[in-house]
N, C-alpha and C positions, 0 to 999 in steps of 0.2 A: 504493500500500500504506500510505502514511502516513495517509491519510484513513480507510482501513479500520481501522487500529490505533486511531486516535482514536475512531472510532465504537464500537469494542468497549470501550475504556477509559471511555467516557461512561456505559455501562450496567452495569458491574460493581459489585458491592457489597463486594468484597474484592479484595486484590491478586492479580493473575494472573501466574503464572510465564511467563518468556520462552518456554519450550518450548511452552506452551499457545497463546500468541499466534502463535508461528511456525507451528504446525500449522494454526491458523485462517486465516492469510493465505498459507500455502504458501510460506514463505521459510525460509532457514536461521536458526537461533537467533542466531548472531553478527550477521547482518544486521539482525534485529529489534532486537537490543540497540543497535546503532548508530543505528537510526532513533529508538528511544525516547530515547536520549541527546540526539540532535539536537532532538527535540520538547521535551524538558525544557529545553534551553538556549534554544530559541526562546521558550518561554513566559516564562522568566525575563527574557530580553532585552526582550521586548515589554511587560513589566510587567503581565501578565494577572492576574486575580483568583484564578487557580488555578495549580498547578504539578503536574508529573508527578514522582512519587517512587518509588524502589525500596525497599520495606519488606516485612518478613515473607515473604521469598522470592518476591516478585512486584512488579508495577507497578500503580499506581493514580493517578488524578487526585485531588488534594486542594485544599482552599481554602488560599490563602496565609495564613500566620499573622497578618499584619496585618489581614486581613479576617475572621478567625475570630469576633471579638466580634459583628460585624454579622450574620453568618450564624447564629451561635448564638442571638442574640435572635430572628431570623426563625423559625428552626426550633423553638425551644423556647418561644417566646412568653412569655419571662420566667421559665420554670420552671428550677429548678436541679436538676441530676442528678449532683452531685459525690459522690464516695465519702466515707464517714465515716472518721474516724481508725482505727476498728476494721477497716473494710474495707481500708484501705491497708496496715495492719500485716499482716493476713491474706494479702493479695495478695503482699506482699513475702516472707512465709514460703514461700508456694507457689512463687513465682518462683525463689527461691534454693535450695529444698530438693526440688524436684520430681523424680520423683513422690513425693507425700507424702499421708499419711492425715489425716483430720479430727482424730483423736486426737493425732497428732504436732503438727499446727498448734496445737491447743489447749495442748499441753504447752509448746511454744516460747513462745506468747503468755502462758501462765499463766491463761487464762480460756477458758470454753467458746466455741468458734468455729463451732458448727454453723449457727446462723442466718446468720452473715456468709458462710459458705461457700455456703449456698443462694442468697444474694443475688448472689454473684459468679458462680455457675453461671447464674442467671437472666439476668444481664447479659452473659453470653457471654465473660467474662474468664478463667474456668477451666472445665475439663471433666474428666470421669472418664477415668482412664488405666489401667484394669484393676484387679486386686486384688493385695494382698500375698500371696505364696504361703504365708507362715507364719501370719499372723493372719486372712487372708481379708478384711481391711479394704479398702474402696474407696480407690484412690489417685487423686490429682488432679494436674493439670498446667495450665499456662497455655495459652491458645489463640493462634491466629494473630491474632485480633482484639486480644488483649492487646498483641502485638508491634506491630500496626498503630497502636493508640492511643498507644503510647510512641514510635513512629517508629523502631523497631528492625528490623534485617534478621533478626537471630537472637538467641537468649538469650546468645550470646557477647558481645554488645554491652552487657549489663547492667553497670553500674559495679561495681567491686570493693567488697566490704563491709569488708575488713580495716581501712581507716583509721577506720571508724566504730564498731568493736567494742572493748570493754574488753580490756585486756591479758590478763586471766584468763578469757577466754571458754571456753577448752578445759576448765578446771577446772569452770566452771559447767555445761558440757555433760555432763561425766562424772557430776556430782552429781544430774542429773535422772533 
């Protein structure tokens, strides 16, 4: 079953929940978890160029951080696909305020964020999350791909913002 789990993990393009893996190999989920933990430990001990991680509610094989620059050069062939400062700010607003409308993101940032929001949707980092019942505005939230890229299991692992905010942030919020 170890080899079967490895084979599945080699072809997935997003983290796979243990329950799905357990169903695929016809084993109890707790046994699959044990096998995955063993595989992850083996990959680390052997110094492989990849490791097995649990992120965004599932398991996936990733390049080890020390080899990321080499893989990135190979895959991107020298192209940069970094997010702009505006995109990072917008993504942070969505991550901490979700579900949130474009108008609210723009109000928090103080500039129109429509174009940046479209870019983040196109890159798969945010997605539509329904509509606001009062204003009928489209609401947005982060995706599992966002969690995966940040190496987070859930949004609960986002760092606290309080240490980075001004003391009068509540007054500023009320004045908007």
